N, C-alpha and C positions, 0 to 999 in steps of 0.2 A: 728382674722380674721383666721377662718376655713382653711379648705387647699381646698374645694370646688370654694371659694369664692375667694380663692388668684388665684387658676385656670382661674376662669373668666377672673376676673380683667387682668392677664397675657396676655390670649389671646386676650381682647379688646385692651390692650397696644401694643402688637403684629401686631393686623390690622392697629392700628392708625399710627404706623411707617411704615410697609407696604406701607399704601397708601399715607402718607407722601413723604416717598421716593420715590414712582414714579412719583408724582405731580411733586418735585423737579427735578428729573430726567428728565421728560419730559421740563420744561421749559429750565433746561441746555440745554437740546439736540437741542434745536433750536437752541442755540448759537455755541454748540460745537458738529458740524457734520462731521464727515469724509464720503468722497464719495468714495468707493473701488471699481467702476465699473472701467471696462478697460480703456474706453473713458472719463472717466469722465464726464457721462452724466448730473449728476443733478449739476455739478459746474457750476457756471455762466461764461462766458468770461470774459475778459478783456476789452471788447467793451462794452458788454452789461452794466457793472458796471459804465463803462466811460457815459453813457449815461443817468444812473439811477442818477450820481452824478452832472447830469446839468441841472437835473429837479429843477425848479426855481417857479414851483407851482402844487400843491399837484393833482393826478389824481384816479382815479379808474376804477378798472379792473372787470368785470363782467365776468363770466366765468358761460357759460349754458352747464350742459350736463345730458342728461334727462336717469338718471341711472334706475330711476323706470322702463322705458320704454325699457331700454335696458335688464333688468332680464326679458321681454315678448317677447323680438325679437328673431329672430333666430342666428345662428352662427355668420353669417356677422355681425351683430350690435352686438353682445356680446362679439365679439372681442375687439371693442374699449374699453371694460372696464379697462383693463392694459392700454391700451395709455390713457387715459383719468387719471388715477393717476400718471402717469409720466407729463403729462403738470401740474396736479394740484401739483406733490410736486416741480416743476420747477417754479410755478407763488407762489409759497410759499417763494423760493430764490429770487424771485423780490420783496418782500414786505420787505423780511430780508435784503437787501442791500440796500434800498430805504431812510433809515432814516427816516422814516414816512412819505413819499410822496407818497406812494403807498398804496392805499386801495382793499383789493380782497374781492370779494363776490359769494359764489359758488350758484348756481341756478340749482335745477333739477323742470324743468318747468313742470308743471301737465295739463292734458287739462282742458281747459275753463277757466283757472286761469288768474290773470294779469301776470304772468312770461311768461305765453306762449306768450301771447298779445306783451309783451316787445321785446321778440326774434324774433317775426314778424315786428315788427316796426321796429327793429334796422336792418332788413335784413339779419338774419340767415337761413340758408338752415333745411325746415323743410321736414323727409322722414315718409311717414305714415305706420306704421305697422299694429294697428289693425283700425276699422271704429276709434276710438276714441285717442287711444295712437299714439304721434308723435314722433319722434327723434330729437333730437336736440344735436349739439357738436360745439359748436363756443364760439367765445370770444369776446367782446367789450370795446373798452378805450375809457373813457369820461374825460374830462378836465373840469373846472369850468367855461371857457369860453365857454361853449357849441359845443365843439369840437367831432365829435364822430367818431371811426375808428374802423373798425370790420374784424374779419376773419371770415366769413360765415362758413365755414366747416372747419375742424381740417381732411384734406383729406387723405389717404394713401400717395399718390405722395410728400407730404410736411413734414411727419415726420422726415426726416433728417434736414430740416432744422426748426425745429419749434421754438427754440430760437431765431433766427434770424427774423423770422415772427412776432413773439411778440414785440422783440426789437426794430423791423422797425416800426410798430405799432406806438410805443412809442415817437419813435425818430420822424415823420410825425405828429403825434399830438399836438407837441410843437413846430415844425417846418414847415409851411405850404409850402416850396417851392419843387416843384419836379424835377427831373433830367429829362430834355429833351434828347430823344434819337430819332435818326433819321434812318431809314432804308432802304439802296437803294442794290436792288437785281435785276438781271434778272429773277428768280425765282418768283411764286405767293406766298412768306412767309405773305403777308399782306393779302391774300385771296381774293374775290372779293367785292369790297366795292359799293353794290349795296344794297337797301332796298326797302319799299314800292312797288309802281307801276312794277319799274323795275324787281323785286325779283320776284314778280307776274307771270310777263310775261316767265322770263324764266324757273320758274317751269311748267305754260301750256305747254311750248315748251318742256319739259321733260327733262330741265335741271337745276341741283340745283348749287347754289351758293357755289362756294368753299370757305371752311373757313379756317380761318387763322391758321399757322403753331400754336401748341401747346405755343411754346416757345415763341412767340409772345404775345400770350394772358396772360402767365405768367409775361411777361414784361410789358404790360401793367397795371397789378394789382400794380407796383411797380413804374411806369416812365410815364411819359409823353409822349408817343410812336407816331412818325409821317412817314408818307412815303416819301422819296426822291427819285424823278425821275430818271429816269438814263440818262437822256439830260439835265441836268440841267446845265445851265453856272455860279452859284454861291449858296452857301449853308450856310445859314443863320439861326436863330432861334434855332439851334441845339448845343447840350453841347458836346455828343456824336455820333458820327456816325458809324453804322454798318453796312459794305461793305459786303454783301453775292453773291458768286459766279459772280462778275464782268464780264461775258464776252464779249467781243467784244466791251467795253466799248469807246465813241467816246472821240477823244483829249481832247474836251471842258469841259466833265465832268472828267475827268483824271484831268485837270487842274484846276478843280472846288476843288476838292479833295485836289489836293497838298495846294493849298492855304487857305483852311479849316484848315488843319493842320499847316502849319506855322503860322496862325493866332493865336495860342493857342488853336486850338480844338483836342479833343482825340479821336482816331479810334481805330476800330475793323474791322481788314480785315481777310476773310476767302474765300481764292484761294483752287482749288481743281483740279489735273491733271485729274482725270476721278472721277465726280460726277454721282452716281447712280440715283438721285433722280430727275436729269434733265435728264428726259425720252425723247428721241427725237419723233418727231411724226410718226406712221406707214405710210409710204408712197410706197406702194407696187412698184411704179415706179421707185423708188430712189433706186438704188445700191449701192451708197458709206453711210458710217456711216457717221452721225452727229456729233457734235461737243459737246463734253459733259466736255471740259475741261475751268478754267478760269486762269486768273492772271492779274496781274499788275505789269509787268517786269518792265516797266521803273519808277513807282515809288519805287520800292521793290530793285531796285537797287542803287537806291539814298539813302537809308534807310540801305545798305550794306546785302542784302538777295537776293535769287535766289532760283528757284524751278525750277530744268528741266524737261521738258517736257515727258510724260509716263514712270516717274520714281518713284518707290513707295516704302515707308517705309516697313520692314520686320520683324520677329520677330519670331522663332518656338516656343520658351515658352509663347508666348502670341496669339497666334492665338487662334479664336473662331470658332465655328460649327453651320453653318448655312444649311439649304436644297436649292438646287438650281431648284426644282422643286416642286409642291405640294405633291408626290406623294414619294420623295426619302429621302432616310434616312439623317440628319444633318451631315454634316464632315469638317473636318476643312479646310478652306480656305485661303491663303496667302493674306496678304492685310486687313485681318477682325480680327483687334486686339483689345484686352481687356487689355487696360494699367492700371496697377496696381504699388503700391510704388513699388520700387524706381524709376517709370517711371515720377514723377513729381518732380520740385524743390521744395525742402523743405524749401527752404529760401526765396521765396516769398508768400506772404499771398495770392495769386491768387490760387496756385495748392498747398499749404501745407498739406491743410486739406482733399484733394480728397482721393475717396478710389476707385473708377473704372471708368474709362472714354472709350469707344468703339468708334472705327475711322473704316472708310471702305475707303480701298485705298487711304489712305492719301500720301499725297507728300514728298517729302524731303526736307526741308528747309537747305540750305547752305549757310553760311557768306561768302559774296565776300567784298572789297572795293569799294567805288564807282566807281573808275576807272576800276574795270573788274578785278584786281589781286585776287588772291584768301587768304583768310584770315587766320592767325592761327587758327585752330578751337580749342585747348586748352584755349585760352584767351576770356575774354568776353568784359572788355574794351577795346577798340584799340583807341589809343591813336594819331593814322595818321589821323582820322576824326573826334574825339572827340565824337564818337558814340558809347553806351552801348547797348550791345546785350547780354539778357541773356534768354536762354533756359528755357524755359516754362513745354512743355513736349515732351519725347522721347522714345525711345526704351529701352530696356537692354542693356549690353555690349555686348551680342551675337547678337544685330540685326544687318542690314544692308540694304542697296538698292537694289531694282532688276527692270527691266525696262521691257518692251513690244517696240514691233518694231512700234505696232500702236494700238491706241484703240479699234479698232475693234476685239481684241482677248479678251477684256473684255466684250464684247455683250455678249457669249455665254461662259465664262470660264469656261476651265477644271483645277480643284483643282490638280491632280497630273501633270500637265505641269507646272503651276504655281510655285508649290513646287518645281517643279526640274531647275527654274531661280533663285531660292536662295540659297546663300551662307552663312553660318553663317560671321558674322563681329567681331569684335574686341572691338569698340566702340559705342556708341550709335549712333543712328539715331535721329535729332530733326524734330518734327512737328508742333512746337509753340516757338514762341518768343516775348519777350517785349523789345523794342527797344526804349530808350530813349536820350535824348540830341539833340543838337542846328542844326537842318536838312536844308539842303541846297535844293532848288527848282529843281525838276528835270524837268523844262521849264525855265531857266534861261533869254531865249529872248522872253517868254511870246510865244504866239500862235498867229494863224491868224485864223478870223472867218468871214465869212459872214454876215453882217448886211444889213438892208435897209437903205438905203440912204436918207439923209437928203435932203432939198429943197435946190438947187442949187450946188448940188452934184453929178457927174458924169453926167453931162449933154449931152454926146451922147444918139442918140435916139434909142427909144428900139422899138422891135418889136411888142409887144403888149402894147399897152399904160395903158391897165387896170392892167396889171402885178405889182408889186412893183419891184423897181430897186434896184437890192443888188449891194454892194461894200464889198469890202474885207478890212478889217482893223488888225492892231497889237494889241493885248492886255495884257499889261504886268502886273505881279503882284511884288509881294515880293520876291527877289532872295535867303534871307535866313532868318529864324526865328529869330524873335528879342529876345526868350526865348527859354528855352528848351520846346520842345516837347514829346510826347508817343503815341504810335503805337503798338496794339498787333497785331501778322498775324498769323495764322492757315492756315495748309496745307489740311484741308479738311474742306468739308459743309455739308455732311451725317450724320454727327455726332450732327446736330440741328435738323435733321428732326422728325417728329412723327415715323417713323419706328426704328430711333437707339437711341432717348431718352426716350421714352415712351412706355407704353404699356396697354392695355384696362381694365377694372376693372370695378366692379358693379358701383362706384361711379365715372366713368369718367376716362381720362387720367392718369396713375399712373406714376412716374420717373422710371427710369431705370438707375443706376449707375448715376454720377458727370457730366452728357454732360450737362444738363443744368445749373447745378452748376459753370461750367467751364465758361461759358459765363456771367453769373451774377457775378461771382468773378472778372471776369476782368473788368465790368462796374463798380463795385464799386471799385475796385483799381484806375483807372481812372478816376472816379470822384471824387477822393481824400478822398473819406468815409474811412477812416482807423477803426472807431470801429464797423462799420457793417461787414467790411470786416474781421476781425477777428472772428466774430460769425459763418461767412459760416459751412457749414456740419457738424456742430457738433451734438451731441446727432445722430449718426448713428447706428442701432439696428443692421446691419450685422457683424456676426461673420465669417470669412471665414475659413470652417472645412481643412488647410491643410495636416493634414494627410489621411484625407479619398480623397482628393483631388489629393495626389502623390501615394495612392492606386488605384483609378482608371486610372490613367494617366500611371502607370505602366502596368497594364491591357490591357491598349489601345495599348502599345508600343509593350508588347508580341505579340502582335495579329497583329498588323499594316503590316506585312510582309507576313505574311500568306494571309490576306486578299486582298493584291496589286497582291499577287501571281494568285489567284482565277479568279480578276478581269483581269489581262492579258491574262490568258486562255480562258475567255468569250468572249473580244474583238478580239482573233486570231481567234477561231471559227468564230464568226460573220462573221470577213474579208472573211474568207477560205469560208462560204457559199455565201457571196456576189459574190465571183470571179466564184464560179459554176455555178448560177444562170445567171451570165452576158456573160459566155463563151458559153452559148448555146447549150449542148454536145448532142452528137447525141441520138436518142429515143432509141435505143437499150441500152446503157449505163444509162441512168434514172434510171433504178431500181437498178444497183448495185452503182450508185452515190448515189442513196436514202440510200440505205441500209446502205452504210460508214457513212454518214452524222447520220442516226440513230444511229449508233454504236458511232461516234464519241462524240455526245450528250449524249447519256448515260453513258458512260466512264465519261465525264466533269459532269454529274450531281450527279453522283455518291463522285467525288470529292468535288464538292461542299457539300454534305451533309456531308461529312468525316469534311472539313472544319467546316463547322457550327456546328458538333458535337463538336469538339475541342473548337470553340468559348463559346459553350453553359459551357463547361467544365472549363474555364478560366474565366467567367463571374460566375460562380459557387463560383469557388476559391475566386474571387473579393470579391463576396459578405458575403463569410464565414469570411476574413479578416474585412470587414467593421462590421457584427455582432461582431464578438471578439471584437474588439475595443469598441463598444458599450459596452458589456459586462462587459469589465475592469472599462471602464469611470460609468457604474453604481455600480457595487461594491463598486469601490473606492469612490464615493458620499454619499454611502449607510454608508459605513464601515468607514467615516470619523468622524464623529460626533459622534458616539460610541467608537468610537476608543480614540476620545480625553478627553472623560468623563472617560474611562477607566484606561488613562495615568495618569490623576489627581487623581482619586483617589486611584490609586498605589502609586503616589508621595505623596500624606498623610497619605496613611498607615504606609508607611516606615516610614515617617517623623516621626507619633503617635507613632509608635512601638521605635523609636530612643529616644525619648524624654521621653516614658514609662521605656526604659532601663535606662535612665539617671537620672530618678527621684528616680527609685530603688536603682540604686548604691548609691548614694546620701544620701538614708534614711539609707541603710544599713551601710555606713559609719559612720553618726550619732549616 
C-alpha cells in the first residue's frame, strides 16, 4: 500500500473515530450532565422529581415555539429565543427524569399548517408579526385519557416560576381536584363582577368595571377562587381563606373566621397599620383623615401576636426610592423596604427561595402570650400555650420600629421627617409569621346575634306588624380546636397590589420581585402540597451586581449631606420670603426688601450651581469606577480561556522537554 493510500485511509479512520466519539459523548452527555449555573437553573427540584415519580400513565408534552417567525420579528420577539432554549433544556430534563413516562414534542407552527391550527385549538396565545407570520410560545400537556392542560404563553412575568408552572400542569393533569381558595376583603380585590347588560350600562355612564387585582387573576389560574363576603355568619366550601385588609369587620364575621380555623381551615391574614391602596374618598367637607388601617386584634392575640397602631418597620439598609409627585426625583422613603436575604426565613419552604419582596409602610408583629404578657422574642416554640410562632419575613439586625402620632402624617409624607423618626436597632423586626398549634377560640362564650323570631317567639306586639320580629340569640361554637391549626399573618396589604407586585410590559403585567411568590408559597404550604412548594422561585435570572450597587450607594452617601444642606437653605429662603410677604412692609421699603431678596436668591442659586457641579463630579467618579470594574471583568473574561490554553501548553511543553531529556539520558547511558 503506497503512502498516499495510507494517508487517505488514515484520514478516513480519524473521521470515523471523531464522529463516533461525538456520538458517544452526546449519548453519554444526556446521562452525565453537570449544572454549573449559580442557582442550578437546569436542575429539577426534588418536588418535580416526586411528581414525575408518581406518574402512573404516560403523558405527552407539546412545546410550541415559533422560532422561524421569531427570527423575522422585532427585538422584543427575538428576546424569547434564549428563553425558549432554557425552557426546551428544562423539558429535556423532565423527559430524562420520567423513566419513559413523558414524551416531548417540539413544534414550530408555520402559517396555515396543521400545527398552527392545533396550537389555536389548544388555546395558545397568538401574536401577529406580519400578515402571515404569527408568534406562539406555549405548552400543552395531554394524557391518554383525554385530559389537556395548557400554558397559553410563557410570559416574562412567570419566567422565575417556569419549572413550577410545568410541574403544576403535570400534577393537575393527573389529579383533577383544585384547592378552593376564598378571598375576603374590604378592598375591591375581586373587581366588579358585572357582565353583559350591567357592564354595558356602566360604560354608557362613562364608568369602567374595575378589574380584579392581578394577583387574583394569577390565583384563578391555579385554584378555584371564590369571594367571601365581609358579613358572613359561616364559612364553608373553602380550603384556604385569604383575609385582605379586614377593616372594621363585624363581630359575627370575626366569629366565623375563628370557627373556620378551629374546624381545620387554613387562613392567610394580611393586615396593615396604613394601607396606601385603601385611598380615602375625596370629600372637601370632611376635615379629618379617613381610616386606612386594619386589624383582627382579638383573633391575633389568641394566636399570640399583636400589631401596634401607627407603628411601622424600618431599616436604612433596605430603603427603596420613589417619587412622591410626578415631577419629583425619586428619594429614599422610610417604610418603603426591599427585603432581600437574609430577611427571609431560610428554614421554611415559604420563604427559603425568595430573592426580593417589597413592602410599603408594613406594620410590626410582636409576640405576646394570650393573656397579654410579652413573650420571649428569642424563642419560637412557646410551651406556655403550645403554639409555635415562626417568623417568615423580617428586617436585618439593624432594623427597628418607628411610630407616628397619627396616620394623617403619612397622607403627605415628608421623607426627611420620617427618616428622623427612625433609630437603628440591634435585632430584626418581624413583618410576617406562620402560627401553628392547637388554637383556642377568641369567643369562648360565643356571640350574640339578632335573628328573625320564629312563630310563637317574642309575643310582644310590634309597632309595625309588617316588620319582621327580631330576637337576640346566643350562638356558640368550638372553644378549642380538635387538631393543630395553621395561619399565616402579614402586616402589609400593599405588597399584594398591582403597584407593588407587578409592572406593565408589552405582554401585560410583569411580576416585580417575589411578592406574588410569597403569597403563592404560603397557599401551597398551608394546602400541604410539599412537592410543589419546593419548586417555587426556582430558575431566577436575576443576578445582583453587589459591587456596582455598593459603588453607587457609596457615591450617594457622599452627596447626601450636601444635598440635605442645600434643601435646608432653600426651605429657609422660602420661609423668609413668605414671612416678608405676610408682614406687609411699607411701600418705601419694598424696593430695598426686593433687592435683598433678589441678592439672597442670587447667592443661593450660586451655591446650588456649585453643589450641582460637585454632584456631577461625584457622579462622574462613580461612573469611572463602574466602567473600570466593567473593563477589568471584560479583560478577565477575554483572557481566561487563552490563559488556560497557554498554561496547558506550557505544562505539556515542560513535560515533553523533561521526557526528552530523560530519554536522551537513558539512551546515552545505554
